[in-house]
ROSE-4610 file (N, C-alpha, C; in Angstrom, 1 decimal, always signed):
// ROSE-4610
residu = [M/M/M/A/A/A/V/V/V/K/K/K/L/L/L/T/T/T/E/E/E/E/E/E/V/V/V/Q/Q/Q/Q/Q/Q/L/L/L/Q/Q/Q/G/G/G/L/L/L/L/L/L/A/A/A/V/V/V/K/K/K/D/D/D/Q/Q/Q/L/L/L/I/I/I/V/V/V/T/T/T/K/K/K/D/D/D/Q/Q/Q/R/R/R/I/I/I/K/K/K/Q/Q/Q/L/L/L/E/E/E/E/E/E/L/L/L/L/L/L/L/L/L/A/A/A/Y/Y/Y/R/R/R/H/H/H/K/K/K/Q/Q/Q/F/F/F/G/G/G/V/V/V/S/S/S/S/S/S/E/E/E/A/A/A/N/N/N/P/P/P/H/H/H/Q/Q/Q/G/G/G/G/G/G/L/L/L/F/F/F/N/N/N/E/E/E/P/P/P/E/E/E/D/D/D/N/N/N/L/L/L/K/K/K/E/E/E/A/A/A/A/A/A/S/S/S/I/I/I/E/E/E/D/D/D/D/D/D/T/T/T/P/P/P/S/S/S/V/V/V/T/T/T/V/V/V/A/A/A/S/S/S/H/H/H/Q/Q/Q/R/R/R/K/K/K/T/T/T/R/R/R/P/P/P/R/R/R/V/V/V/S/S/S/I/I/I/P/P/P/D/D/D/D/D/D/L/L/L/P/P/P/R/R/R/E/E/E/E/E/E/I/I/I/V/V/V/Y/Y/Y/D/D/D/L/L/L/P/P/P/D/D/D/S/S/S/E/E/E/K/K/K/V/V/V/C/C/C/P/P/P/H/H/H/D/D/D/G/G/G/E/E/E/T/T/T/L/L/L/T/T/T/C/C/C/I/I/I/G/G/G/E/E/E/D/D/D/I/I/I/H/H/H/E/E/E/Q/Q/Q/L/L/L/D/D/D/I/I/I/V/V/V/P/P/P/A/A/A/K/K/K/I/I/I/N/N/N/V/V/V/L/L/L/R/R/R/H/H/H/I/I/I/R/R/R/K/K/K/K/K/K/Y/Y/Y/A/A/A/C/C/C/P/P/P/C/C/C/C/C/C/E/E/E/Q/Q/Q/Y/Y/Y/L/L/L/V/V/V/T/T/T/A/A/A/S/S/S/K/K/K/P/P/P/K/K/K/Q/Q/Q/P/P/P/I/I/I/E/E/E/K/K/K/S/S/S/I/I/I/A/A/A/A/A/A/P/P/P/G/G/G/L/L/L/L/L/L/A/A/A/H/H/H/V/V/V/A/A/A/V/V/V/S/S/S/K/K/K/Y/Y/Y/A/A/A/D/D/D/A/A/A/L/L/L/P/P/P/L/L/L/Y/Y/Y/R/R/R/Q/Q/Q/T/T/T/Q/Q/Q/M/M/M/F/F/F/K/K/K/R/R/R/L/L/L/G/G/G/I/I/I/E/E/E/L/L/L/S/S/S/N/N/N]
num = [1/1/1/2/2/2/3/3/3/4/4/4/5/5/5/6/6/6/7/7/7/8/8/8/9/9/9/10/10/10/11/11/11/12/12/12/13/13/13/14/14/14/15/15/15/16/16/16/17/17/17/18/18/18/19/19/19/20/20/20/21/21/21/22/22/22/23/23/23/24/24/24/25/25/25/26/26/26/27/27/27/28/28/28/29/29/29/30/30/30/31/31/31/32/32/32/33/33/33/34/34/34/35/35/35/36/36/36/37/37/37/38/38/38/39/39/39/40/40/40/41/41/41/42/42/42/43/43/43/44/44/44/45/45/45/46/46/46/47/47/47/48/48/48/49/49/49/50/50/50/51/51/51/52/52/52/53/53/53/54/54/54/55/55/55/56/56/56/57/57/57/58/58/58/59/59/59/60/60/60/61/61/61/62/62/62/63/63/63/64/64/64/65/65/65/66/66/66/67/67/67/68/68/68/69/69/69/70/70/70/71/71/71/72/72/72/73/73/73/74/74/74/75/75/75/76/76/76/77/77/77/78/78/78/79/79/79/80/80/80/81/81/81/82/82/82/83/83/83/84/84/84/85/85/85/86/86/86/87/87/87/88/88/88/89/89/89/90/90/90/91/91/91/92/92/92/93/93/93/94/94/94/95/95/95/96/96/96/97/97/97/98/98/98/99/99/99/100/100/100/101/101/101/102/102/102/103/103/103/104/104/104/105/105/105/106/106/106/107/107/107/108/108/108/109/109/109/110/110/110/111/111/111/112/112/112/113/113/113/114/114/114/115/115/115/116/116/116/117/117/117/118/118/118/119/119/119/120/120/120/121/121/121/122/122/122/123/123/123/124/124/124/125/125/125/126/126/126/127/127/127/128/128/128/129/129/129/130/130/130/131/131/131/132/132/132/133/133/133/134/134/134/135/135/135/136/136/136/137/137/137/138/138/138/139/139/139/140/140/140/141/141/141/142/142/142/143/143/143/144/144/144/145/145/145/146/146/146/147/147/147/148/148/148/149/149/149/150/150/150/151/151/151/152/152/152/153/153/153/154/154/154/155/155/155/156/156/156/157/157/157/158/158/158/159/159/159/160/160/160/161/161/161/162/162/162/163/163/163/164/164/164/165/165/165/166/166/166/167/167/167/168/168/168/169/169/169/170/170/170/171/171/171/172/172/172/173/173/173/174/174/174/175/175/175/176/176/176/177/177/177/178/178/178/179/179/179/180/180/180/181/181/181/182/182/182/183/183/183/184/184/184/185/185/185/186/186/186/187/187/187/188/188/188/189/189/189/190/190/190/191/191/191/192/192/192/193/193/193/194/194/194/195/195/195/196/196/196/197/197/197/198/198/198/199/199/199/200/200/200/201/201/201/202/202/202/203/203/203/204/204/204/205/205/205/206/206/206/207/207/207/208/208/208]
x = [+172.3/+171.0/+170.0/+170.2/+169.4/+169.3/+170.5/+170.6/+169.8/+169.8/+169.0/+167.5/+167.1/+165.7/+165.2/+166.1/+165.8/+165.6/+166.5/+166.4/+165.1/+164.8/+163.5/+162.3/+162.3/+161.2/+161.1/+162.3/+162.2/+161.7/+162.1/+161.6/+160.1/+159.6/+158.2/+157.4/+158.0/+157.4/+157.3/+158.4/+158.4/+157.4/+157.2/+156.2/+154.8/+154.6/+153.3/+153.0/+154.0/+153.9/+153.5/+154.2/+153.9/+152.4/+152.0/+150.7/+149.6/+149.9/+149.0/+148.8/+150.0/+149.9/+149.1/+149.3/+148.6/+147.1/+146.7/+145.3/+144.7/+145.5/+145.0/+144.8/+145.8/+145.7/+144.5/+144.2/+143.1/+141.8/+141.7/+140.5/+140.2/+141.3/+141.1/+140.6/+141.2/+140.8/+139.4/+138.9/+137.6/+136.6/+137.0/+136.1/+136.0/+137.1/+137.1/+136.2/+136.4/+135.5/+134.1/+133.7/+132.3/+131.8/+132.5/+132.1/+131.9/+132.8/+132.8/+131.5/+131.2/+130.0/+128.7/+128.7/+127.5/+127.3/+128.5/+128.4/+127.9/+128.3/+127.9/+126.4/+125.9/+124.5/+123.7/+124.1/+123.4/+123.3/+124.4/+124.3/+123.4/+123.4/+122.6/+121.2/+120.9/+119.5/+118.9/+119.6/+119.1/+119.6/+119.0/+119.4/+119.0/+119.9/+119.7/+118.8/+117.9/+117.0/+117.6/+118.9/+119.5/+120.2/+119.9/+120.5/+122.0/+122.8/+124.2/+124.7/+125.3/+125.7/+126.7/+127.5/+128.5/+127.9/+126.7/+126.1/+125.9/+125.7/+125.4/+126.5/+127.7/+128.8/+129.6/+129.0/+129.7/+129.9/+128.8/+128.8/+129.4/+130.0/+130.7/+132.1/+132.6/+134.0/+134.3/+135.5/+135.8/+135.8/+135.6/+135.5/+136.9/+138.0/+139.3/+139.5/+138.9/+139.0/+138.4/+137.3/+136.6/+137.4/+138.0/+138.9/+140.1/+140.6/+141.8/+141.5/+140.3/+139.8/+139.6/+139.1/+138.9/+140.1/+141.2/+142.5/+143.3/+142.8/+143.5/+143.3/+144.3/+144.1/+143.8/+142.8/+142.3/+142.9/+143.5/+144.1/+143.1/+141.8/+140.8/+140.3/+139.8/+139.2/+138.1/+138.0/+136.9/+135.7/+134.6/+133.3/+132.5/+132.1/+131.4/+129.9/+129.4/+128.0/+127.3/+126.1/+125.3/+125.0/+125.1/+124.9/+123.4/+123.1/+121.7/+121.2/+120.1/+119.5/+118.1/+118.0/+116.7/+115.7/+114.5/+113.4/+112.9/+112.8/+112.2/+110.7/+110.0/+108.6/+108.0/+107.0/+106.5/+105.8/+105.9/+105.3/+103.8/+103.1/+101.6/+101.1/+100.2/+99.6/+98.2/+97.8/+96.5/+95.6/+94.4/+93.6/+93.1/+93.1/+92.7/+91.2/+90.4/+88.9/+88.5/+89.4/+89.0/+88.9/+87.9/+87.7/+88.9/+89.2/+90.4/+90.0/+90.6/+90.4/+91.8/+91.8/+93.1/+93.3/+94.5/+94.9/+96.1/+95.9/+96.9/+97.7/+99.0/+99.9/+100.6/+100.4/+100.9/+101.7/+102.5/+103.3/+102.5/+102.7/+102.0/+102.4/+101.6/+101.9/+103.2/+103.6/+104.8/+106.0/+105.9/+107.1/+107.1/+106.1/+106.1/+106.8/+107.8/+108.6/+110.1/+110.8/+112.2/+113.0/+113.8/+114.6/+115.7/+116.1/+117.2/+116.8/+115.7/+115.3/+113.9/+113.1/+111.8/+110.7/+111.0/+110.0/+109.1/+107.8/+106.9/+107.2/+107.2/+107.5/+106.4/+106.8/+105.9/+105.9/+104.7/+104.5/+105.0/+105.9/+106.5/+106.2/+105.4/+105.1/+104.6/+104.4/+103.9/+104.5/+104.7/+105.1/+103.9/+103.5/+102.3/+102.6/+102.0/+102.1/+100.8/+100.4/+99.1/+99.1/+98.1/+98.0/+96.6/+96.5/+95.2/+94.6/+93.4/+92.7/+91.4/+90.9/+89.6/+88.7/+87.4/+86.5/+85.7/+85.7/+85.0/+83.6/+83.0/+81.6/+80.7/+79.8/+78.8/+77.4/+76.7/+75.4/+74.3/+73.4/+72.2/+70.9/+70.0/+68.7/+67.7/+67.1/+66.0/+64.7/+64.1/+62.8/+61.7/+60.9/+59.8/+58.6/+58.1/+56.9/+55.8/+54.7/+53.6/+52.5/+52.2/+51.1/+49.7/+48.9/+47.5/+46.5/+45.5/+44.5/+43.1/+42.2/+40.8/+39.9/+38.7/+37.7/+37.1/+37.3/+36.8/+35.3/+34.6/+33.1/+32.5/+32.7/+32.0/+32.8/+34.1/+35.0/+34.9/+34.5/+34.5/+35.5/+36.2/+37.3/+38.6/+39.4/+40.8/+41.8/+42.8/+43.8/+45.2/+46.1/+47.5/+48.4/+49.4/+50.3/+51.1/+51.3/+51.9/+53.5/+54.1/+55.6/+56.1/+57.3/+57.9/+58.1/+58.0/+58.3/+59.8/+60.0/+61.3/+61.8/+63.1/+63.7/+63.2/+63.2/+62.7/+61.7/+60.4/+59.4/+59.5/+59.3/+59.3/+60.7/+61.7/+63.1/+63.7/+64.7/+65.4/+66.5/+66.7/+67.8/+67.3/+67.9/+67.6/+68.3/+67.9/+68.6/+70.1/+70.6/+72.0/+72.7/+72.1/+72.7/+72.8/+71.7/+71.7/+72.7/+72.9/+73.9/+75.3/+75.5/+76.8/+77.2/+76.2/+76.4/+76.7/+75.9/+76.1/+77.4/+77.8/+79.1/+80.3/+80.2/+81.2/+81.3/+80.2/+80.3/+80.7/+80.1/+80.4/+81.5/+81.8/+82.9/+84.2/+84.0/+85.2/+85.4/+84.6/+84.7/+84.8/+83.9/+83.9/+82.7/+82.9/+81.8/+80.8/+79.6/+78.6/+78.9/+79.5/+79.9/+80.9/+81.8/+82.8/+82.2/+81.2/+80.5/+79.7/+79.1/+78.4/+79.3/+80.5/+81.5/+81.8/+82.0/+82.3/+81.2/+79.9/+78.8/+78.7/+79.0/+79.0/+80.0/+81.1/+82.1/+81.5/+80.5/+79.9/+78.7/+78.4/+77.3/+76.0/+76.0/+74.8/+74.9/+73.8/+73.7/+72.8/+73.5/+72.8/+73.0/+71.9/+72.0/+72.4/+73.4/+73.8/+73.1]
y = [+63.1/+63.2/+63.0/+62.1/+61.9/+63.2/+63.8/+65.0/+66.1/+66.3/+67.3/+67.1/+65.8/+65.5/+65.8/+65.5/+65.8/+67.3/+68.1/+69.6/+70.1/+69.5/+70.0/+69.6/+68.4/+68.0/+69.0/+69.3/+70.2/+71.6/+72.1/+73.3/+73.3/+72.2/+72.1/+72.0/+71.3/+71.2/+72.6/+73.4/+74.7/+75.6/+75.5/+76.2/+75.9/+74.5/+74.1/+74.6/+74.6/+75.1/+76.6/+77.4/+78.8/+79.0/+78.2/+78.3/+77.9/+76.8/+76.5/+77.6/+78.2/+79.3/+80.5/+80.8/+81.8/+81.6/+80.3/+79.9/+80.1/+79.7/+79.9/+81.4/+82.2/+83.6/+84.2/+83.9/+84.4/+83.9/+82.7/+82.2/+83.0/+83.3/+84.1/+85.5/+86.0/+87.4/+87.4/+86.4/+86.3/+86.2/+85.4/+85.2/+86.5/+87.2/+88.5/+89.5/+89.6/+90.5/+90.2/+88.9/+88.5/+88.9/+88.7/+89.1/+90.6/+91.4/+92.8/+93.3/+92.6/+93.0/+92.7/+91.6/+91.2/+92.2/+92.6/+93.6/+95.0/+95.4/+96.6/+96.6/+95.4/+95.3/+95.3/+94.7/+94.6/+96.0/+96.8/+98.2/+99.1/+98.9/+99.8/+99.4/+98.1/+97.7/+96.8/+96.5/+95.6/+94.2/+93.3/+91.9/+91.4/+90.8/+90.2/+89.0/+88.9/+87.8/+86.5/+86.6/+85.4/+84.7/+83.4/+82.6/+82.4/+82.5/+82.3/+81.7/+80.5/+79.8/+80.6/+81.5/+82.3/+83.6/+83.8/+85.1/+85.3/+84.2/+84.2/+84.9/+84.6/+85.2/+86.2/+86.7/+87.6/+89.0/+89.5/+90.8/+90.9/+89.8/+89.8/+90.2/+90.2/+90.5/+92.0/+92.3/+93.7/+94.5/+95.8/+96.7/+96.7/+96.6/+96.6/+95.6/+94.4/+93.3/+93.6/+94.3/+94.7/+95.8/+96.7/+97.7/+97.1/+96.0/+95.4/+94.7/+94.0/+93.4/+94.4/+95.5/+96.5/+97.1/+97.0/+97.6/+96.7/+95.5/+94.5/+94.8/+95.0/+95.3/+94.0/+94.2/+93.0/+93.1/+92.0/+92.0/+91.7/+91.3/+91.0/+92.3/+92.2/+93.4/+94.0/+95.3/+95.9/+96.1/+96.0/+96.2/+97.4/+98.3/+99.4/+99.1/+99.3/+99.0/+100.4/+100.5/+101.7/+101.9/+103.1/+103.5/+103.4/+103.0/+102.9/+104.3/+104.7/+106.0/+105.7/+106.1/+105.9/+107.0/+106.6/+107.5/+108.2/+109.5/+110.2/+110.3/+110.1/+110.1/+111.5/+111.7/+113.0/+113.5/+114.8/+115.4/+115.4/+115.0/+115.0/+116.4/+116.6/+117.9/+117.9/+119.0/+119.2/+119.8/+119.2/+119.8/+121.2/+122.1/+123.5/+123.7/+122.7/+122.9/+122.5/+122.0/+121.7/+123.0/+123.0/+124.2/+124.4/+125.6/+125.9/+126.7/+126.4/+127.2/+127.8/+129.1/+129.8/+130.0/+129.6/+129.8/+130.8/+132.0/+133.1/+133.2/+133.2/+133.4/+134.8/+135.7/+137.1/+137.5/+138.4/+138.9/+139.8/+139.8/+140.8/+142.2/+143.2/+144.6/+145.0/+144.4/+144.9/+144.4/+143.4/+142.9/+143.5/+144.3/+144.9/+146.2/+146.4/+147.6/+147.2/+147.9/+147.6/+148.0/+147.0/+147.3/+148.3/+148.6/+149.5/+150.9/+151.2/+152.6/+152.9/+151.9/+152.1/+152.3/+152.1/+152.2/+151.0/+151.2/+150.2/+149.2/+147.9/+147.0/+146.9/+146.6/+146.5/+145.0/+144.4/+143.0/+142.9/+142.0/+141.9/+140.6/+139.7/+138.4/+137.5/+136.2/+135.2/+133.9/+133.0/+131.6/+130.8/+130.0/+129.3/+127.8/+127.1/+125.6/+125.0/+124.1/+123.6/+122.1/+121.7/+120.3/+119.8/+118.5/+117.9/+117.5/+117.9/+117.6/+116.9/+116.2/+115.5/+115.7/+116.0/+116.2/+114.9/+114.4/+113.1/+113.2/+112.0/+111.9/+112.6/+113.4/+114.1/+113.5/+113.1/+112.5/+113.5/+113.6/+114.5/+113.7/+114.2/+113.6/+114.3/+113.6/+114.2/+113.9/+115.0/+115.0/+115.3/+114.3/+114.4/+114.9/+116.0/+116.6/+116.7/+116.0/+116.0/+116.8/+117.9/+118.8/+118.1/+118.3/+117.8/+119.0/+118.8/+119.9/+119.3/+120.1/+119.7/+120.8/+120.5/+121.6/+122.1/+123.4/+123.9/+124.0/+123.8/+123.9/+122.6/+121.7/+120.4/+119.4/+119.7/+118.8/+117.4/+117.2/+115.8/+115.6/+116.6/+116.5/+116.6/+115.6/+115.6/+115.2/+115.9/+115.6/+115.8/+114.9/+115.0/+115.1/+116.0/+116.2/+114.9/+114.6/+113.4/+113.5/+112.4/+112.4/+111.5/+111.8/+111.0/+109.6/+108.6/+107.2/+107.1/+106.3/+106.0/+104.7/+104.5/+103.1/+102.0/+102.3/+101.3/+102.1/+101.8/+102.5/+102.2/+103.2/+103.1/+102.7/+102.9/+102.6/+103.9/+103.9/+105.1/+105.4/+104.6/+104.8/+105.7/+106.9/+107.7/+107.3/+107.7/+107.3/+107.5/+108.6/+108.9/+107.8/+107.4/+106.4/+105.1/+104.7/+103.4/+103.4/+104.5/+104.6/+104.5/+105.1/+105.1/+103.6/+102.9/+101.5/+100.6/+100.8/+100.0/+100.2/+101.5/+101.7/+101.2/+101.4/+100.9/+99.4/+98.7/+97.2/+96.7/+97.2/+96.5/+97.2/+98.5/+99.1/+99.1/+99.3/+99.4/+98.1/+97.0/+95.7/+95.9/+96.8/+97.0/+96.2/+95.2/+94.3/+95.2/+94.7/+95.4/+95.5/+94.5/+94.5/+95.6/+95.8/+96.9/+98.2/+98.4/+99.6/+99.9/+98.8/+99.0/+99.5/+99.0/+99.5/+101.0/+101.4/+102.7/+103.7/+103.3/+104.1/+104.2/+103.1/+103.1/+104.1/+104.3/+105.3/+106.7/+106.9/+108.1/+108.3/+107.3/+107.3/+106.8/+106.1/+105.6/+104.1/+103.5/+102.0/+101.5/+100.8/+100.2/+98.7/+98.0/+96.6/+96.1/+95.2/+94.7/+93.4]
z = [+96.2/+95.7/+96.9/+97.8/+99.0/+99.8/+100.0/+100.8/+100.2/+98.8/+98.2/+98.3/+98.3/+98.4/+99.9/+100.8/+102.2/+102.4/+101.8/+102.0/+101.3/+100.2/+99.5/+100.4/+100.9/+101.8/+103.0/+103.6/+104.7/+104.3/+103.1/+102.7/+102.5/+101.9/+101.7/+103.0/+104.0/+105.3/+105.9/+105.7/+106.3/+105.6/+104.3/+103.6/+104.1/+104.3/+104.8/+106.2/+107.0/+108.4/+108.3/+107.4/+107.3/+106.8/+105.8/+105.3/+106.3/+107.1/+108.2/+109.2/+109.6/+110.5/+110.0/+108.6/+108.0/+108.0/+107.8/+107.8/+109.2/+110.2/+111.6/+111.9/+111.5/+111.8/+111.1/+109.8/+109.1/+109.8/+110.2/+110.9/+112.1/+112.9/+114.1/+113.8/+112.7/+112.3/+111.9/+111.1/+110.6/+111.8/+112.8/+114.0/+114.8/+114.9/+115.6/+114.9/+113.6/+112.8/+112.9/+112.8/+112.9/+114.3/+115.4/+116.7/+116.8/+116.1/+116.1/+115.4/+114.3/+113.5/+114.3/+115.0/+115.8/+116.9/+117.5/+118.6/+118.1/+116.9/+116.3/+115.9/+115.4/+115.1/+116.3/+117.4/+118.6/+119.2/+119.1/+119.7/+118.9/+117.5/+116.7/+116.5/+116.4/+116.1/+117.2/+118.3/+119.3/+119.1/+119.8/+119.7/+118.3/+117.6/+116.3/+116.4/+115.3/+115.3/+114.8/+114.3/+113.8/+115.0/+115.0/+116.0/+115.8/+116.9/+116.8/+118.0/+118.0/+119.2/+120.0/+119.4/+120.2/+120.7/+120.4/+120.8/+122.3/+123.0/+124.4/+125.2/+125.0/+125.7/+125.0/+123.8/+123.0/+123.7/+124.3/+124.8/+126.2/+126.7/+128.0/+127.9/+126.6/+126.4/+126.6/+127.1/+127.4/+126.1/+126.2/+125.0/+124.3/+125.1/+124.5/+123.4/+123.7/+122.7/+121.4/+121.5/+120.2/+119.5/+120.2/+119.6/+119.0/+119.7/+119.1/+117.8/+117.8/+116.5/+115.4/+115.8/+114.8/+114.2/+115.0/+114.5/+113.6/+113.5/+112.6/+111.1/+110.4/+108.9/+108.2/+107.3/+106.5/+105.1/+104.6/+103.3/+102.2/+102.6/+101.6/+101.0/+99.7/+99.0/+99.8/+99.9/+100.7/+99.8/+100.4/+99.8/+100.4/+99.5/+100.0/+100.1/+101.3/+101.6/+101.9/+101.3/+101.4/+102.9/+103.4/+104.8/+105.1/+106.3/+106.7/+107.2/+106.8/+107.2/+107.8/+109.0/+109.7/+109.2/+109.0/+108.5/+109.8/+109.7/+110.8/+110.6/+111.7/+111.7/+111.5/+110.7/+110.5/+111.7/+112.0/+113.1/+113.0/+114.0/+114.0/+113.9/+112.9/+112.7/+113.3/+113.8/+114.4/+113.4/+113.0/+112.0/+112.4/+111.4/+111.6/+112.0/+111.6/+111.8/+113.2/+114.1/+115.4/+116.2/+117.1/+118.0/+118.9/+119.2/+120.0/+121.2/+122.3/+123.5/+123.9/+124.0/+124.2/+125.7/+126.1/+127.5/+127.4/+127.8/+127.6/+128.9/+128.8/+129.9/+129.7/+130.6/+130.4/+131.7/+131.5/+132.6/+133.5/+134.8/+135.6/+135.3/+135.6/+135.2/+135.8/+137.0/+137.7/+136.9/+136.0/+135.2/+133.8/+133.5/+132.1/+132.0/+132.9/+132.9/+132.7/+131.9/+131.7/+133.0/+133.5/+134.7/+134.5/+133.2/+133.0/+132.9/+132.2/+132.1/+132.5/+133.0/+133.5/+132.4/+131.2/+130.1/+130.1/+129.7/+129.6/+128.4/+128.7/+127.6/+126.6/+125.4/+124.3/+123.9/+123.7/+123.2/+121.8/+121.5/+120.2/+119.5/+120.2/+119.6/+120.7/+120.2/+121.1/+120.8/+121.8/+121.6/+121.8/+120.7/+120.7/+120.7/+121.6/+121.6/+121.7/+120.7/+120.7/+121.2/+122.0/+122.5/+122.1/+121.9/+121.7/+123.1/+123.3/+124.6/+124.3/+125.2/+125.0/+126.2/+126.0/+127.0/+127.3/+128.5/+128.8/+128.3/+128.1/+127.6/+128.5/+127.9/+128.6/+128.3/+129.4/+129.3/+129.5/+128.6/+128.8/+128.9/+129.5/+129.7/+128.8/+127.9/+127.0/+127.7/+128.1/+128.8/+127.8/+127.4/+126.5/+127.2/+126.9/+127.5/+126.5/+126.6/+125.7/+126.3/+125.7/+126.2/+126.0/+127.0/+126.9/+126.9/+126.1/+126.0/+126.1/+126.8/+127.0/+126.7/+126.3/+126.0/+127.3/+127.6/+128.9/+129.0/+127.9/+127.9/+128.2/+127.2/+127.4/+128.2/+128.3/+129.1/+128.6/+127.3/+126.8/+125.7/+125.3/+124.3/+124.9/+124.8/+125.3/+124.2/+124.1/+123.0/+123.6/+123.2/+123.7/+122.4/+122.6/+121.4/+121.2/+119.9/+119.5/+119.6/+119.7/+119.8/+118.7/+118.2/+117.1/+117.7/+116.8/+117.2/+117.6/+118.6/+119.1/+118.7/+118.5/+118.1/+119.0/+120.3/+121.3/+122.2/+122.0/+122.8/+124.2/+125.1/+126.5/+127.1/+126.3/+126.7/+127.1/+128.1/+128.5/+127.5/+126.5/+125.6/+124.4/+124.3/+123.2/+121.9/+120.7/+119.5/+119.6/+120.2/+120.2/+121.1/+122.2/+123.0/+122.3/+121.6/+120.9/+119.8/+119.1/+118.1/+118.6/+119.8/+120.4/+120.8/+121.4/+121.9/+120.7/+119.6/+118.4/+117.7/+117.6/+117.0/+117.8/+119.2/+120.1/+120.0/+119.9/+119.8/+118.5/+117.4/+116.1/+115.3/+115.6/+114.9/+115.7/+117.0/+117.9/+118.7/+118.5/+119.1/+120.7/+121.2/+122.6/+123.2/+123.9/+124.4/+125.3/+125.4/+126.1/+127.6/+128.2/+129.6/+129.9/+128.9/+129.0/+129.0/+128.1/+128.0/+129.2/+129.8/+131.1/+132.2/+132.2/+133.2/+132.9/+131.7/+131.4/+131.8/+131.5/+131.9/+133.5/+134.1/+135.6/+136.2/+135.5/+136.0/+135.9/+135.0/+134.8/+135.7/+136.5/+137.4/+136.8/+135.7/+135.1/+135.1/+135.7/+135.7/+134.6/+133.7/+132.5/+132.5/+132.1/+132.0/+130.7/+130.6/+129.3/+128.9]
């Protein structure tokens, strides 16, 4: 009876040892797959925002180790995950109402001849590529000229043509300039000293 109990204990110990080894093997497999998943996420999306204590030395492992981990068959049920699809950014369209300046590139007359039979080539189409361009700010000077008139007989009557009232009388700033400064400051949050620097690059000295 004692011998039989001893054999059963040994069998149970053997089963426990096999179970312990199986647990260790699965733990290793899980760790390898987790590292493989982190490596894949890092490659596809960049550095993950999730903190991981093993992430520091994760990507120093040879690529063969990752391939070996990927080759291990997993006995756990598989789960189908929807594939990630990146959204493509729409192409920027140029409004049709913007003025267009055409720059035509043509062949010289010497190249408009077929090299095989000498016939004159016929234009069959065009390749068109549009780009957005911007013209730097253009500053104009509004010169107000008020005509003066006097009576040639008595020379006692003198009259000067009137001028519309200005937002700031006797200022060099025209309404357009004042509107530009106000919009730049309050709508575009551009400080006055920055605007002064911009005008200085255009050769205009303005005080802020």
